[in-house]
C-alpha positions in Angstrom: -20.0 -27.0 -28.8 -22.8 -29.0 -27.3 -26.2 -28.1 -28.7 -28.9 -27.9 -25.9 -31.9 -27.9 -28.4 -31.7 -29.5 -31.8 -32.6 -27.2 -34.6 -34.4 -29.9 -36.7 -36.4 -31.0 -33.8 -37.7 -27.5 -33.2 -39.1 -27.4 -36.7 -41.2 -30.5 -36.0 -42.5 -28.8 -32.8 -42.7 -32.2 -31.2 -43.5 -33.0 -27.6 -39.9 -33.8 -27.1 -39.0 -30.2 -28.3 -41.8 -28.7 -26.0 -40.4 -30.7 -23.0 -36.9 -29.6 -23.8 -38.0 -26.0 -24.1 -39.8 -26.2 -20.8 -36.8 -27.6 -19.1 -34.4 -25.0 -20.5 -36.8 -22.1 -19.5 -36.9 -23.4 -16.0 -33.2 -23.7 -15.8 -32.7 -20.1 -17.1 -35.0 -18.8 -14.6 -33.2 -20.5 -11.8 -29.9 -19.3 -13.2 -31.2 -15.7 -13.2 -32.3 -16.0 -9.6 -28.9 -17.5 -8.5 -27.0 -14.8 -10.4 -29.0 -11.9 -8.8 -28.5 -13.5 -5.4 -24.8 -13.8 -6.0 -24.6 -10.1 -7.2 -26.4 -8.9 -4.2 -24.1 -10.9 -2.0 -21.2 -9.4 -3.7 -22.5 -5.9 -3.1 -23.0 -6.6 0.6 -19.5 -8.1 0.8 -18.1 -4.9 -0.8 -20.1 -2.6 1.4 -18.9 -4.6 4.4 -15.2 -4.5 3.1 -15.5 -0.7 2.8 -16.8 -0.4 6.4 -14.0 -2.7 7.6 -11.4 -0.5 5.7 -12.9 2.7 7.3 -12.8 1.1 10.8 -9.2 -0.2 10.1 -8.2 3.3 9.0 -9.5 4.7 12.3 -7.6 2.0 14.1 -4.3 2.8 12.2 -5.0 6.4 13.0 -5.2 5.5 16.6 -1.8 3.8 16.4 -0.2 6.8 14.9 -1.6 9.0 17.7 -0.2 6.6 20.2 3.1 6.7 18.5 3.1 10.4 18.6 2.2 10.4 22.3 5.2 8.1 22.9 7.8 10.4 21.4 9.9 10.1 24.6 10.2 6.3 24.1 12.1 5.8 20.7 11.5 2.0 20.6 7.6 2.3 20.9 7.5 5.3 18.5 9.5 3.8 15.8 7.9 0.3 16.1 4.2 1.7 16.1 5.1 4.0 13.3 6.3 1.0 11.2 3.4 -1.1 12.1 1.0 1.6 11.1 2.6 2.2 7.8 2.4 -1.6 7.2 -1.2 -1.8 8.2 -2.0 1.2 6.0 -0.4 -0.6 3.1 -2.6 -3.7 3.8 -5.6 -1.2 3.8 -4.6 -0.1 0.4 -4.3 -3.7 -0.8 -7.9 -4.4 0.6 -9.2 -1.4 -1.3 -7.7 -2.8 -4.6 -9.2 -6.3 -3.8 -12.7 -4.8 -3.4 -12.4 -2.8 -6.5 -11.5 -5.9 -8.4 -14.5 -7.8 -6.8 -16.7 -5.1 -8.0 -15.4 -5.2 -11.5 -15.2 -9.0 -11.8 -18.3 -10.2 -9.9 -20.7 -7.4 -9.7 -20.3 -5.5 -13.0 -19.5 -8.6 -15.2 -22.4 -10.7 -13.9 -24.8 -7.9 -13.9 -23.9 -7.2 -17.5 -24.5 -10.9 -18.4 -27.9 -10.9 -16.6 -29.0 -7.6 -18.2 -27.9 -8.3 -21.8 -28.0 -12.0 -22.4 -30.8 -13.0 -20.3 -32.9 -10.1 -21.5 -32.5 -11.1 -25.0 -33.5 -14.7 -24.0 -36.7 -13.3 -22.5 -37.5 -11.2 -25.5 -37.0 -14.2 -27.7 -39.3 -16.3 -25.4 -42.0 -13.7 -25.6 -42.0 -13.8 -29.4 -41.9 -17.6 -29.4 -44.9 -17.9 -27.0 -46.9 -15.4 -29.1 -46.2 -17.0 -32.5 -47.0 -20.4 -31.0 -50.4 -19.2 -29.9 -51.0 -17.8 -33.3 -50.0 -21.0 -35.0 -52.3 -23.0 -32.7 -55.2 -20.6 -33.6 -54.4 -20.9 -37.3 -54.5 -24.7 -37.1 -57.8 -24.7 -35.4 -59.3 -22.3 -37.9 -58.0 -24.4 -40.8 -59.5 -27.6 -39.3 -62.9 -25.9 -38.8 -63.2 -24.5 -42.4 -66.3 -26.1 -44.1 -65.8 -28.1 -47.3 -68.5 -26.4 -49.2 -67.2 -22.9 -48.6 -64.2 -22.5 -50.8 -63.2 -19.0 -49.9 -63.0 -19.7 -46.2 -60.9 -22.8 -46.9 -58.5 -20.7 -49.0 -58.4 -18.0 -46.3 -57.7 -20.5 -43.6 -55.0 -22.2 -45.7 -53.2 -19.0 -46.4 -53.2 -17.9 -42.8 -51.8 -21.3 -41.7 -49.1 -21.1 -44.4 -48.0 -17.7 -43.3 -48.3 -18.5 -39.6 -46.1 -21.6 -40.1 -43.5 -19.8 -41.9 -43.3 -17.0 -39.2 -43.2 -19.8 -36.6 -40.2 -21.4 -38.3 -38.2 -18.2 -38.2 -39.1 -17.3 -34.6 -38.5 -20.9 -33.3 -35.1 -21.1 -35.0 -34.0 -17.7 -33.5 -35.3 -18.8 -30.1 -33.4 -22.1 -30.3 -30.2 -20.2 -31.4 -30.6 -17.8 -28.4 -31.0 -20.7 -26.1 -27.9 -22.5 -27.4 -25.7 -19.3 -27.4 -26.9 -18.5 -23.8 -26.1 -22.0 -22.5 -22.6 -21.8 -24.1 -21.9 -18.2 -22.9 -23.0 -18.8 -19.2 -20.1 -21.2 -18.7 -17.4 -18.6 -20.0 -18.9 -15.7 -18.2 -19.3 -17.3 -14.8 -15.9 -18.9 -14.9 -14.2 -15.8 -16.2 -15.7 -13.7 -13.4 -14.8 -16.1 -10.7 -11.2 -16.7 -12.0 -10.6 -12.9 -12.1 -11.9 -12.7 -8.5 -9.7 -15.6 -7.4 -6.7 -14.0 -9.1 -7.4 -10.8 -7.2 -7.3 -12.7 -3.9 -4.0 -14.3 -5.0 -2.4 -11.0 -5.6 -3.7 -9.6 -2.3 -2.3 -12.4 -0.3 1.0 -12.3 -2.2 1.4 -8.6 -1.5 0.5 -9.1 2.2 3.0 -11.9 2.4 5.8 -9.8 0.9 4.9 -6.9 3.1 5.0 -8.8 6.3 8.1 -10.9 5.2 10.0 -7.5 5.2 8.5 -6.6 8.6 9.4 -10.0 10.1 13.0 -9.2 11.1 11.7 -6.1 13.0 9.1 -8.3 14.7 11.7 -10.9 15.7 14.0 -8.1 17.0 11.1 -6.7 19.1 10.2 -10.2 20.4 13.7 -10.6 21.7 13.6 -7.1 23.3 10.2 -7.8 24.7 11.4 -10.8 26.8 14.1 -8.6 28.3 11.5 -5.8 28.9 9.2 -8.2 30.7 12.0 -9.3 33.0 12.9 -5.6 33.7 9.3 -4.7 34.4 9.0 -7.5 36.9 12.2 -6.4 38.5 11.0 -2.8 38.7 7.7 -3.8 40.1 9.5 -5.7 43.0 11.6 -2.7 43.7 8.7 -0.4 43.7 6.7 -2.6 46.0 9.6 -2.8 48.4 9.9 1.0 48.4 6.2 1.4 48.8 6.3 -0.9 51.9 9.3 1.0 53.4 7.6 4.4 53.0 4.3 3.1 54.3 6.0 2.1 57.6 7.4 5.6 58.2 5.8 7.9 60.8 4.2 10.9 59.0 2.9 12.5 62.3 5.7 15.1 62.2 6.0 15.6 58.4 5.2 19.3 58.8 8.7 19.9 60.2 10.2 18.9 56.9 9.1 22.1 55.3 12.2 24.2 55.4 13.5 27.4 53.9 16.3 26.8 51.3 17.8 30.0 49.7 20.1 27.9 47.4 17.5 25.8 45.8 18.4 24.8 42.3 15.0 25.9 40.8 15.2 29.4 42.5 12.1 28.5 44.8 13.3 28.9 48.4 10.0 27.4 49.8 6.6 26.3 48.6 3.5 24.6 49.8 -0.3 25.0 50.2 -1.8 27.9 52.3 -5.3 29.3 52.6 -5.6 32.8 51.4 -8.3 35.3 52.4 -9.8 37.2 49.5 -9.9 40.9 49.3 -13.6 41.0 48.3 -16.5 41.9 50.5 -17.2 38.3 51.5 -13.7 37.7 52.7 -13.7 34.1 51.3 -10.8 31.7 52.0 -9.2 29.8 49.1 -6.5 27.1 49.1 -3.6 28.1 46.9 0.0 27.0 46.2 2.4 29.6 47.5 6.1 29.9 46.8 8.9 32.3 47.7 11.1 32.7 44.7 13.4 35.6 43.5 12.7 37.8 46.4 8.9 37.6 45.8 5.9 35.8 47.4 3.6 34.4 44.6 0.8 31.9 44.4 -1.0 29.8 41.8 -4.4 28.2 41.6 -3.3 25.5 39.1 0.2 24.5 38.0 -0.4 25.8 34.4 -1.6 29.2 35.6 0.8 32.2 35.6 1.9 33.0 39.2 0.0 35.9 40.9 2.5 38.1 42.8 1.4 38.9 46.4 4.5 40.9 47.4 6.6 42.4 44.7 9.7 43.0 46.9 9.9 41.2 50.2 12.4 43.8 51.6 9.5 46.3 51.7 7.2 44.1 53.8 6.9 42.6 57.2 5.2 39.4 58.6 3.3 38.8 61.9 1.1 36.4 63.7 -2.7 36.9 63.6 -4.4 35.8 66.8 -7.4 38.2 66.6 -9.5 36.3 64.0 -11.5 33.2 64.4 -9.3 30.9 62.3 -6.3 29.2 63.7 -2.7 29.2 62.5 -3.1 32.5 60.6 -0.3 35.0 59.7 -0.3 38.3 57.8 2.3 39.6 55.2 2.0 43.4 55.2 3.5 45.7 52.4 3.2 49.5 51.9 0.4 49.1 49.4 -1.6 46.0 50.7 -1.7 43.1 53.1 -2.4 39.4 52.6 -3.9 37.1 55.3 -2.9 33.4 55.1 -3.6 30.4 57.1 -1.4 27.3 57.5 -2.5 23.8 58.3 -0.7 23.5 61.6 1.3 25.7 64.1 4.5 24.2 62.9 3.7 25.1 59.3 2.8 28.7 60.3 6.1 29.0 62.1 8.1 27.6 59.2 6.4 30.1 56.7 7.0 33.1 59.0 10.6 32.1 59.5 11.0 31.6 55.6 9.5 35.1 54.9 11.8 36.6 57.5 14.9 34.9 56.2 14.0 35.9 52.7 13.8 39.5 53.8 17.2 39.2 55.4 18.6 37.6 52.4 17.2 40.3 50.1 18.8 43.0 52.2 22.2 41.2 52.0 22.0 41.1 48.3 21.8 44.8 47.6 22.9 44.3 44.1 19.6 42.7 43.3 17.4 45.5 44.4 15.5 46.0 41.2 15.2 42.4 40.2 11.7 41.2 39.2 10.2 37.7 39.2 12.3 35.4 36.9 9.9 34.5 34.0 12.0 31.3 33.5 10.8 29.8 36.8 7.1 30.6 36.1 4.7 28.1 34.8 3.4 30.2 31.8 2.0 28.1 29.1 3.7 30.3 26.5 2.4 31.9 23.4 0.1 30.0 21.2 1.1 29.1 17.6 -1.0 31.1 15.4 -0.4 28.8 12.4 -3.1 26.6 10.8 -4.1 26.7 7.2 -7.8 27.6 6.4 -9.9 25.0 4.9 -9.2 25.2 1.1 -11.5 24.9 -1.7 -9.6 22.3 -3.3 -9.5 19.8 -6.1 -10.0 16.1 -5.1 -10.4 12.8 -6.8 -10.7 12.4 -10.5 -10.3 16.1 -11.3 -6.8 16.3 -9.8 -5.8 12.9 -11.2 -6.9 13.9 -14.8 -4.9 17.1 -14.7 -1.7 15.5 -13.4 -1.9 12.4 -15.7 -2.2 14.7 -18.7 1.4 15.8 -18.3 3.8 13.8 -20.6 5.3 10.8 -18.8 2.8 10.9 -15.9 0.6 8.1 -17.0 3.2 5.5 -15.8 5.1 5.3 -12.4 8.2 7.4 -12.4 10.3 4.7 -10.9 9.0 1.4 -12.0 6.7 2.1 -15.0 3.5 0.7 -13.6 0.6 2.2 -15.6 -2.3 4.3 -14.2 -0.5 5.6 -11.0 -2.6 6.9 -8.2 0.0 8.5 -6.0 2.3 11.5 -6.3 5.4 13.0 -4.6 4.6 16.7 -4.2 8.1 18.2 -3.6 9.6 16.2 -6.5 6.5 16.6 -8.8 6.3 13.0 -10.0 3.5 10.2 -10.1 4.0 6.9 -8.3 2.3 3.5 -8.1 1.1 2.2 -4.7 4.3 0.2 -4.1 6.7 2.9 -4.9 4.6 5.4 -2.9 5.1 3.2 0.2 8.8 3.1 -0.5 9.0 6.9 -0.9 7.1 7.5 2.4 9.8 5.3 4.1 12.5 7.8 2.9 11.2 10.5 5.1 9.5 13.9 4.1 12.9 15.5 3.7 13.3 13.4 0.6 9.8 12.8 -0.6 6.3 14.0 0.4 3.6 11.5 -0.8 0.0 12.3 -1.5 -2.9 10.5 -3.1 -4.2 11.7 -6.4 -7.6 10.4 -5.6 -8.0 10.5 -1.8 -6.3 13.7 -0.8 -7.4 17.3 -1.5 -5.2 19.5 -3.7 -4.6 23.2 -3.4 -4.5 25.1 -6.6 -0.9 26.1 -6.3 0.1 22.7 -5.5 -1.6 21.2 -8.5 0.0 23.8 -10.8 3.4 22.8 -9.4 2.7 19.1 -10.2 1.7 20.2 -13.8 4.9 22.3 -14.2 7.3 19.4 -13.6 6.4 15.7 -14.2 8.1 12.3 -14.5 9.8 13.1 -17.8 11.6 16.3 -16.5 12.6 14.7 -13.2 13.9 11.4 -14.8 16.1 13.4 -17.1 17.7 14.8 -14.0 17.8 11.9 -11.6 18.4 9.2 -14.2 20.8 11.1 -16.5 23.7 8.5 -16.0 21.6 5.3 -15.3 22.3 3.8 -18.8 26.0 4.9 -18.6 26.4 3.1 -15.2 24.5 0.0 -16.6 21.9 0.3 -13.8 18.6 -1.6 -14.5 15.4 0.3 -14.0 12.8 -1.7 -12.1 9.8 -3.1 -14.0 6.2 -3.7 -12.7 6.1 -6.8 -10.6 9.8 -6.8 -9.5 10.4 -7.8 -6.0 10.0 -4.9 -3.5 13.5 -5.0 -2.1 14.9 -4.4 -5.7 12.7 -1.5 -6.2 13.5 0.0 -2.9 17.2 -0.3 -3.5 16.8 1.4 -6.9 14.7 4.4 -5.4 17.2 4.9 -2.5 20.1 5.0 -5.0 18.1 7.4 -7.2 16.9 9.9 -4.7 18.9 9.4 -1.5 22.4 8.7 -2.9 21.6 10.5 -6.2 23.9 8.0 -7.9 22.5 8.6 -11.4 22.6 12.4 -11.3 25.1 13.9 -13.8 27.3 16.3 -11.9 28.1 19.4 -14.1 31.6 20.6 -14.7 32.6 24.2 -13.5 32.2 25.5 -17.1 28.9 23.9 -17.6 27.7 25.3 -14.3 28.9 28.8 -15.1 27.1 28.6 -18.5 23.9 27.6 -16.8 24.0 30.4 -14.2 24.8 33.1 -16.8 22.0 31.8 -19.1 19.6 32.0 -16.2 20.6 35.4 -15.2 20.1 36.5 -18.9 16.7 34.8 -19.0 15.7 36.7 -15.8 16.7 40.0 -17.4 14.5 39.3 -20.5 11.5 38.6 -18.1 12.3 41.8 -16.2 12.5 43.9 -19.3 9.3 42.4 -20.7 7.3 43.2 -17.6 5.5 46.6 -17.4 6.5 49.2 -15.1 4.0 49.5 -12.2 2.3 52.9 -12.4 1.0 54.8 -9.2 -2.4 54.2 -8.0 -5.1 56.9 -8.1 -6.4 58.2 -4.7 -9.7 56.9 -3.3 -12.9 58.7 -3.5 -13.4 61.5 -0.9 -16.3 60.8 1.4 -19.3 63.1 0.8 -21.9 64.4 3.1 -25.3 63.1 3.0 -28.1 65.3 1.3 -29.4 67.8 3.7 -26.4 68.1 5.9 -24.8 71.5 6.8 -21.8 72.9 8.5 -23.2 72.1 11.9 -23.1 68.4 10.9 -19.3 68.3 11.1 -19.6 66.5 14.5 -21.3 63.7 12.8 -18.6 63.5 10.2 -15.9 63.6 12.9 -17.7 60.8 14.8 -17.8 58.8 11.5 -14.1 59.2 11.0 -13.6 58.1 14.6 -15.6 55.0 13.9 -13.4 54.2 11.0 -10.3 54.5 13.1 -11.7 52.0 15.5 -12.8 49.5 12.8 -10.7 46.8 11.1 -11.2 48.0 7.7 -11.9 51.4 6.1 -14.6 51.6 3.4 -12.0 51.7 0.6 -10.6 48.4 1.8 -14.1 47.0 2.0 -14.8 48.1 -1.6 -11.8 45.9 -2.5 -13.4 43.0 -0.9 -16.8 43.7 -2.5 -15.3 44.0 -5.9 -14.0 40.4 -5.6 -16.7 38.8 -3.4 -20.0 40.7 -4.2 -21.7 37.5 -4.8 -20.6 35.8 -1.5 -23.3 35.5 1.1 -20.7 35.5 3.8 -19.7 39.1 3.0 -23.1 40.6 2.1 -23.7 41.5 5.7 -20.7 43.8 5.8 -21.9 47.3 4.9 -19.9 50.5 4.5 -21.5 53.9 5.1 -20.2 57.5 4.8 -19.9 57.8 8.5 -18.2 54.5 9.2 -19.1 50.8 9.0 -22.5 49.3 10.0 -22.4 46.1 11.9 -24.6 43.2 10.6 -27.0 41.1 12.6 -24.8 38.1 12.0 -22.5 37.9 15.0 -19.7 36.2 13.2 -19.5 38.9 10.6 -19.8 41.6 13.1 -16.3 40.6 14.3 -15.0 41.4 10.8 -16.3 45.0 10.9 -15.8 45.9 14.6 -12.6 44.1 15.8 -9.8 46.7 16.0 -6.4 46.1 14.5 -3.7 46.8 17.2 -0.7 46.8 15.0 -2.0 48.4 11.8 -1.0 52.0 12.3 1.0 54.0 14.9 -1.0 56.0 17.5 0.3 59.2 15.8 -1.0 58.2 12.4 -4.3 57.1 13.9 -4.7 60.5 15.5 -4.2 62.4 12.3 -5.8 60.4 9.4 -8.1 57.4 9.2 -6.6 54.1 7.9 -5.6 53.9 4.3 -5.7 57.7 3.8 -3.6 58.0 0.7 -2.1 61.0 -1.0 -3.0 62.1 -4.5 0.0 60.6 -6.1 2.2 57.7 -4.9 5.6 56.3 -6.3 5.4 53.0 -8.0 5.3 50.1 -5.3 8.6 48.7 -6.5 11.3 49.8 -3.9 13.4 46.7 -4.6 16.6 47.2 -6.4 17.0 46.1 -10.1 18.4 42.6 -10.4 22.1 42.8 -11.7 24.1 39.9 -12.5 27.9 40.0 -11.5 30.7 37.6 -11.8 30.6 35.7 -8.5 33.7 34.4 -6.7 32.6 30.8 -7.3 29.8 29.0 -9.1 27.8 26.5 -7.1 24.4 24.6 -7.3 23.1 27.1 -4.7 23.8 30.0 -7.1 22.0 28.0 -9.9 19.0 27.6 -7.6 19.2 31.3 -6.8 19.0 32.5 -10.4 16.6 29.7 -11.5 14.2 30.8 -8.8 14.2 34.4 -10.2 14.0 33.1 -13.8 10.9 30.9 -12.9 12.5 27.8 -14.3 11.4 24.9 -12.2 13.3 22.2 -14.1 16.5 24.1 -13.5 15.6 24.5 -9.8 14.9 20.8 -9.4 18.3 20.1 -11.2 20.1 22.5 -8.7 18.4 20.6 -5.7 19.5 17.3 -7.2 23.1 18.5 -7.5 23.1 19.3 -3.7 21.9 23.0 -3.5 20.8 24.1 -0.2 17.3 25.3 -0.4 18.0 28.2 2.1 21.3 29.2 0.4 22.3 32.7 1.1 23.9 34.9 -1.5 26.4 36.9 0.6 27.4 38.9 -2.4 23.8 40.2 -3.0 22.5 41.4 0.3 22.1 37.8 1.8 19.1 37.1 -0.4 17.7 33.5 -0.6 16.3 31.6 -3.5 12.8 32.2 -2.0 13.4 36.0 -2.0 14.4 35.7 -5.7 11.3 33.6 -6.5 9.3 36.6 -5.1 11.2 38.9 -7.3 10.5 36.6 -10.3 6.7 37.0 -9.5 5.9 33.3 -9.9 3.5 31.7 -7.4 4.5 28.2 -8.4 8.3 28.6 -7.8 7.6 29.9 -4.3 5.4 26.8 -3.6 8.1 24.5 -5.1 10.7 26.0 -2.6 8.3 25.9 0.3 7.5 22.2 -0.3 11.3 21.6 -0.3 11.7 23.0 3.2 12.4 26.7 2.4 12.3 29.1 5.4 9.5 31.4 4.9 10.8 33.8 7.5 14.5 34.0 6.5 15.6 37.7 6.1 18.1 39.4 3.9 20.7 42.0 4.9 17.8 44.7 5.0 15.9 42.6 7.6 13.2 41.8 4.9 11.8 38.3 4.5 9.7 36.9 1.6 6.6 38.5 2.9 8.2 41.9 2.9 9.4 41.6 -0.7 6.0 40.3 -1.9 4.3 43.2 -0.3 6.7 45.7 -1.7 6.1 44.4 -5.1 2.4 44.1 -4.8 2.3 40.3 -5.4 -1.0 39.6 -3.7 -0.9 35.8 -4.5 2.4 35.4 -2.9 1.4 37.3 0.2 -1.7 35.0 0.6 0.6 31.9 0.1 3.2 33.1 2.7 0.5 33.9 5.2 -0.9 30.4 4.8 2.6 28.9 5.2 3.2 30.7 8.6 5.1 33.8 7.7 5.5 36.2 10.5 3.7 39.4 9.5 5.0 41.2 12.7 8.6 41.1 11.6 10.1 44.5 11.0 13.1 45.5 8.7 15.9 47.7 9.5 13.6 50.7 8.8 11.3 49.3 11.5 8.6 48.7 8.8 6.3 45.6 8.9 4.6 44.3 5.8 1.4 45.9 6.9 3.0 49.4 7.2 4.6 48.9 3.6 1.1 47.8 2.2 -0.5 50.9 3.7 2.1 53.2 2.3 1.7 51.6 -1.2 -2.1 51.9 -0.9 -2.7 48.3 -1.8 -5.9 47.5 -0.3 -5.9 43.8 -1.2 -2.7 43.2 0.6 -3.7 45.3 3.7 -6.9 43.3 3.7 -5.1 40.0 3.8 -2.6 41.1 6.4 -5.3 42.5 8.8 -7.5 39.4 8.3 -4.6 37.2 9.2 -3.9 39.3 12.2 -7.5 39.3 13.3 -7.7 35.5 12.9 -4.5 35.1 15.0 -6.0 37.4 17.7 -9.3 35.5 17.7 -7.5 32.1 18.0 -5.5 33.3 20.9 -8.6 34.7 22.6 -10.5 31.4 22.2 -7.9 29.4 23.9 -5.2 26.7 23.2 -7.7 24.2 21.8 -9.1 26.6 19.1 -8.4 25.2 15.6 -10.5 26.9 13.0 -10.5 30.6 13.6 -13.0 32.9 11.8 -14.9 31.6 8.9 -14.7 34.8 7.0 -10.9 34.7 7.1 -11.0 31.1 5.7 -13.5 32.0 3.0 -11.7 35.1 1.8 -8.2 33.3 1.8 -9.7 30.5 -0.3 -11.0 32.9 -2.9 -7.6 34.7 -3.1 -5.8 31.4 -3.3 -7.9 30.3 -6.3 -7.7 33.8 -7.9 -3.9 33.8 -7.7 -3.6 30.3 -9.3 -6.4 30.4 -11.8 -7.1 34.1 -12.6 -4.1 36.2 -11.5 -5.0 39.1 -13.8 -7.8 40.1 -11.3 -5.1 40.6 -8.6 -3.2 43.1 -10.8 -5.9 45.8 -10.7 -3.9 48.0 -8.3 -1.0 47.9 -10.8 -3.1 49.3 -13.6 -3.7 53.1 -13.8 -7.1 54.3 -14.9 -7.3 58.0 -15.6 -11.1 57.8 -15.2 -11.0 56.6 -11.7 -12.2 59.4 -9.4 
């Protein structure tokens, strides 16, 4: 090691030493300035990189949207999707590069500046101070008079002590200088070398990624040359056609409008006409008229539903109108009304009059079609809107979800290649993945693997519990059971991408390493699961009946003559969305929520709050909640004094099936709440919507409802289970969850698009079942979902969010079902003290 300042020279405190110290101090000061500047520039580079990544993500999102818009062109859609995936991978690589820059440059150099340079500055302060003290002691010693012995002794003692202190301080200072000069070299080079290796990795990953993309790009390049030739040819053809049509004479174009009773689309004639309105102003509006299916209809816009002018042309007549100011008018008269219309020319008027007359004649010939109405298939109705759309979830994000998932045994390394510290997950398999393997899983398609980020995406509570129930260790025991037996090598971190991709496809797509069970093993497994289900069923408590709600009391001072007020109050309850007992169930959960404080319940009904958005919750009627007869007799949720237990489903009985299959294993494993056995059954080829024809056509999802586990239902739904598939009784999973009083499952199914209007063979909907069972929580959820669906339909096709109260309440029910399910069992617990 080269010594910057000599230790012996410092004890002499010579001018050479002072000059060297001054030079070193200046050099350290300049070093600190340069390092601070470099750190600031690094921070600016990282911020600019993050902004670039954010803009790049938006650009990739635009590419994906363009690909979705081009679904009719398979070449464009597939190519843009592949390009978007590759660019997304590059964004991920950029993110890793900037993280490494922050660790190697910013953090490491800042630590060097704050620790080592700070120690140098502290040592310099002590050195400067003791130097001044030594100089003062020398002066005082020189000025001591010869004849004053005590002053001489005092000055000599001070000088001796000061020199001793100076020697210690100066040696420490010189040591700090030499150590700093030595360490600066290693720290700077170590930081920059780490940064350069990060760049090397980044460009290597980018090269590998685009090397795989190069064959596709070459293929598209060859196709593009042909596309350019075809486009030029099409352009010439269209220009020629344009020139030919432009030379035609359009002066007599009106004569081309002809009546055609045999038109393929059922429209005998169509075109624009002016129509006189029936209002007091008699305004004229231009509309698109058509004669179709023995009716005269018109539209304002193509997407509008046709408005019927004449329901049956056989009952009308048509005539010229010459007694009004406008030209080319004619009138269609029916027994109930007349419609005045105007054509653009006399030829068009004659054509329309002739078309109406011909249509009347044709209708009389076809007497068999006397009662036929307008064919809805030829209308331009936009159709019903999808009422789906999950509310915004209070969900875990970032480090919280990462820590919980990585705490599962085996999850700290990638499930497929063993790369430590994974940041991605496959939610339908329940495994963690590194960034490279996650990209390969995405390329398999969502029917094999659904990939999410553990740090960037949000995680619903039920989904997080699903990840914690499985894990890499459990899944690898299934999907790699025969790997060593077959001599297949498992990839290691750093292996070429094509090798890892081949292994993953063999593992999950071909399922080459899954051990197929023998018939006897499968039979043993199914019988064991059925016995396990019986133990779970026998250990669960029988559901007792629920006590009736409190009877509304009159206010103090009311008398018999106040019965009309009570009657009006009951009428208000019938017209409201929730009765007071149901609102009590809401308040018992959400009494601290500011969003529900405005909903008040009174003895005579429900008061509306000043908040408009909350007023909807209290006043919007529920059209499908009860029948008219029920509503005329009793208010909603009027319950008898005693009710049978809400468990109408028959007891699960295991019987010897005709044959044992992976579908049967999935069937009983779903009821037994055994996720590893469910995953094993799917790996063996079980159909997730397998129907047990020997047990009322029930599915694994219905059996998961019987088992009472929210996580098993979520696992099946993530693996493409049909949430609306019905059994032989016409009951879907939502019916069964309602009958059993499983509030958390009801909430989950509604979020996943379950049809709450579906009726079973007894014509009962889930809402009717919940009302009979007096389960206010489930009634509340069903009515809230119905209200939200109606609000979305009323707001139009571009509405996305729905009511905020609906979203907030569903969020709280979701978290309660996953994290505190005991609260949702309150209607299954009998309290004799309840009034």
